[in-house]
C-alpha positions in Angstrom: 1.3 17.6 -15.5 3.7 14.7 -14.9 2.3 11.3 -15.7 3.1 7.8 -14.6 1.5 4.5 -15.3 -0.5 3.1 -12.4 -1.3 -0.5 -11.6 -4.4 -0.7 -9.4 -4.7 -4.4 -8.6 -7.9 -6.2 -7.9 -8.8 -5.1 -4.4 -8.6 -1.3 -5.2 -11.4 -1.8 -7.6 -13.6 -3.3 -4.9 -13.3 -3.2 -1.1 -10.4 -0.7 -1.2 -12.0 1.9 -3.5 -11.2 4.4 -0.7 -7.5 3.7 -1.2 -7.6 4.2 -5.0 -9.9 7.3 -5.1 -8.0 9.1 -2.4 -4.7 8.4 -4.1 -5.9 9.6 -7.5 -7.2 12.8 -5.9 -4.0 13.4 -4.0 -1.9 12.8 -7.2 -3.9 15.4 -9.1 -3.6 17.9 -6.3 0.2 17.4 -6.2 0.6 17.9 -9.9 1.0 14.4 -11.4 -1.4 12.0 -13.1 -1.8 8.3 -12.5 -2.6 6.8 -15.9 -4.2 3.3 -15.3 -2.4 0.5 -17.1 -4.4 -0.9 -20.0 -5.5 -4.5 -19.9 -3.8 -5.2 -16.5 -4.0 -8.6 -14.9 -4.0 -9.8 -11.3 -0.5 -9.6 -9.9 -0.6 -13.2 -8.8 -1.1 -12.1 -5.2 2.0 -13.7 -3.7 5.5 -14.2 -4.9 6.4 -17.8 -5.7 9.3 -18.9 -3.5 10.1 -22.1 -5.5 13.1 -21.5 -7.7 11.8 -23.7 -10.5 8.3 -22.4 -10.5 8.2 -19.9 -13.4 4.5 -20.5 -14.2 3.5 -18.3 -11.2 5.4 -15.4 -12.6 3.5 -15.3 -15.9 0.8 -12.9 -14.5 3.4 -10.5 -13.3 5.3 -10.6 -16.6 2.1 -9.9 -18.5 1.7 -6.7 -16.6 5.3 -5.8 -17.2 4.8 -6.5 -20.9 1.7 -4.2 -20.9 3.8 -1.4 -19.5 6.4 -2.1 -22.2 3.8 -2.0 -24.9 2.8 1.5 -23.7 6.3 2.7 -24.3 7.2 3.0 -20.6 9.9 1.5 -18.5 8.4 1.9 -15.0 5.0 2.1 -13.2 3.7 2.5 -9.7 1.2 0.8 -7.4 -0.4 1.4 -4.0 -1.1 -2.1 -2.6 1.8 -3.4 -0.6 1.0 -7.0 -1.6 0.9 -6.1 -5.3 4.1 -4.0 -5.0 6.0 -6.8 -3.3 4.9 -9.5 -5.8 5.5 -7.3 -8.8 8.9 -6.0 -7.6 10.4 -9.3 -6.7 9.1 -11.0 -9.8 10.3 -8.2 -12.1 13.8 -8.3 -10.4 14.1 -12.0 -11.0 12.9 -11.9 -14.7 14.8 -8.7 -15.5 18.1 -10.1 -14.2 17.8 -13.7 -15.4 18.0 -14.2 -19.2 17.2 -17.9 -19.1 14.0 -17.3 -17.0 13.0 -14.4 -19.2 13.4 -16.6 -22.3 11.3 -19.4 -20.8 8.6 -17.0 -19.7 8.4 -15.4 -23.2 7.9 -18.9 -24.7 4.7 -19.2 -22.7 3.3 -16.0 -24.1 0.9 -15.8 -27.0 2.8 -16.0 -30.3 1.2 -12.7 -31.4 2.7 -10.8 -28.4 6.0 -9.2 -28.3 8.7 -10.7 -26.1 9.2 -9.0 -22.7 12.6 -7.3 -22.8 13.3 -7.2 -19.1 13.6 -3.4 -18.7 10.4 -2.5 -16.7 10.7 -1.5 -13.0 8.1 -0.7 -10.4 8.1 1.9 -7.6 5.7 2.2 -4.7 3.4 5.3 -4.5 5.2 6.3 -1.3 8.5 6.4 -3.1 6.9 8.6 -5.7 5.8 11.0 -3.0 9.2 11.0 -1.3 11.6 10.9 -4.2 9.9 12.6 -7.1 7.2 14.9 -5.7 9.2 15.6 -2.6 8.0 15.9 1.0 8.9 19.6 1.0 6.5 20.3 -1.8 3.8 18.2 -0.1 4.2 20.3 3.0 3.7 23.5 1.0 0.4 22.0 -0.3 -1.0 21.1 3.1 -4.1 23.2 3.9 -5.4 21.4 7.0 -2.5 20.2 9.1 -3.2 17.1 11.1 -1.8 18.8 14.2 -4.5 17.4 16.5 -3.7 13.8 15.5 -1.2 11.3 16.8 -0.7 8.7 14.1 0.9 5.3 14.2 2.7 4.3 11.0 2.1 0.6 10.2 4.4 -0.9 7.5 3.6 -4.6 8.0 5.8 -7.0 6.1 5.7 -6.3 2.4 7.0 -2.8 2.1 10.2 -3.8 4.0 10.9 -7.4 3.3 12.9 -8.9 1.7 15.7 -6.3 1.3 15.5 -6.4 -2.5 11.9 -5.1 -2.4 12.2 -2.8 0.6 11.3 0.8 0.0 13.1 1.9 3.2 15.4 0.6 5.9 13.7 -2.7 7.0 14.8 -2.3 10.6 14.3 1.4 11.0 12.0 2.8 8.3 11.0 6.4 8.3 9.1 7.1 5.1 5.6 7.0 6.8 6.9 8.9 9.8 8.2 11.6 7.5 4.9 11.8 5.7 3.0 12.2 8.9 5.3 15.0 9.9 4.9 17.0 6.7 1.1 16.5 7.0 1.4 18.3 10.3 0.6 15.2 12.5 2.4 13.8 15.4 4.1 10.4 15.0 3.3 7.9 17.7 6.1 5.7 19.0 5.1 2.3 17.6 7.4 -0.7 18.0 4.9 -3.0 16.3 5.0 -1.0 13.1 6.6 -3.8 11.1 4.9 -6.8 12.7 2.8 -9.1 10.5 -0.9 -8.6 10.7 -1.6 -12.3 10.1 -2.0 -11.9 6.3 -4.0 -14.7 4.6 -4.4 -16.6 7.9 -7.5 -14.4 8.2 -9.3 -16.9 6.0 -8.6 -20.1 7.9 -7.1 -19.0 11.3 -9.3 -16.1 12.4 -8.3 -16.6 16.1 -4.7 -16.1 15.2 -5.4 -12.9 13.3 -7.6 -11.7 16.2 -4.6 -12.0 18.5 -2.3 -10.3 16.1 -4.8 -7.4 15.7 -5.3 -7.1 19.4 -1.6 -6.9 20.1 -0.8 -4.5 17.3 -3.7 -2.1 18.0 -3.1 -2.4 21.8 0.5 -1.3 21.3 -0.6 1.7 19.2 -3.2 2.7 21.8 -0.8 2.3 24.7 1.4 4.8 22.9 -1.4 7.3 22.5 -2.1 6.8 18.8 -5.4 8.2 17.5 -5.3 6.1 14.3 -3.1 3.6 12.4 -1.8 4.4 8.9 -1.6 1.5 6.5 -0.7 0.8 2.8 -2.2 -2.7 2.3 -5.8 -3.7 1.9 -5.2 -7.0 3.6 -3.6 -5.2 6.6 -6.5 -2.8 6.6 -9.0 -5.7 6.7 -7.1 -7.5 9.5 -6.6 -4.4 11.6 -9.9 -2.6 10.9 -12.7 -5.1 10.1 -11.3 -7.8 12.4 -11.7 -5.4 15.4 -15.3 -6.6 15.7 -13.9 -10.2 16.2 -11.5 -8.9 18.8 -14.3 -7.3 20.6 -16.3 -10.5 20.6 -13.5 -12.3 22.4 -12.2 -9.4 24.6 -15.1 -7.3 25.7 -12.8 -4.7 27.2 -11.1 -4.1 23.9 -11.0 -0.5 22.7 -10.7 0.0 19.0 -8.9 2.5 16.9 -9.5 3.9 13.4 -7.4 2.6 10.5 -6.6 4.9 7.6 -4.8 4.4 4.3 -2.0 6.9 4.2 -3.6 8.4 1.1 -6.8 9.2 3.0 -4.8 11.0 5.7 -3.0 12.9 2.9 -6.3 13.8 1.2 -7.5 15.3 4.5 -4.3 17.3 5.0 -4.5 18.6 1.5 -8.0 19.8 2.1 -9.7 17.6 -0.5 -13.3 16.6 -0.5 -13.8 13.9 2.1 -16.0 12.0 -0.4 -12.8 10.7 -2.1 -12.0 8.8 1.1 -15.2 6.7 1.2 -15.1 6.6 5.0 -18.3 4.4 4.9 -16.0 1.5 3.9 -14.3 1.6 7.3 -15.4 -0.6 10.2 -14.1 1.9 12.8 -15.7 5.3 12.4 -13.5 8.1 11.1 -15.9 10.9 11.9 -14.2 12.0 15.1 -10.8 12.3 13.3 -12.4 14.4 10.6 -14.0 16.7 13.2 -10.6 17.1 14.9 -9.0 18.2 11.6 -11.9 20.5 10.7 
């Protein structure tokens, strides 16, 4: 069984346990193993945009160093926020000798220096480029043929260009995955709109408007559910639906699924790995359609 180091990040050990468990189960079914990185740290959550701010890259580099210590030169992650932060920081530190030297000087004297050779790929890239969508199609036991799904990328899988896993303006990786799972792809012009991100903490009304517009667009185009790859997007587009309903009483919600949950259903895995109880909008009707 092929093995790759896996970085979970903080949220997947808590409120996004459904994301992690469904991904691990899918990996096993598809013939590869995600081996959790030992002694991993928080990714730092957001990439520092200040050119002289190296301190905020230390958490990222510690994770890269942990991968290096395990004798590997790459790893994967699921969360779009973690991916974007780790990818951009690793690119900077890997390509800049001066930055890498300064970062290494901050590390514990007993630690080895980070050599600048570790890369990160997103789980979706692993599915597309190494497992192969053709192989996934062969493994599908319960095609999602009754479902019309809207692929939601948000910001961090596509921007900036150096971190993008697909064409930023016209991505197709989620659409292609929906197709091999047997589902129908919903036309969805808002697929790379921002969900409001961390404004959900201090500007709830702003996020309510973003959620209403994004979900409304998906529903107008006949989508049965949104597919996401980010716990923050999932919260803003799923849990915040209750806030949208409080403000707009005619609002009609829509289920929000991690792409790994949809894949687990298509592969015929035990629905328990999806922890559907963690969702705000019920997934029961979707599961009945598939069954």
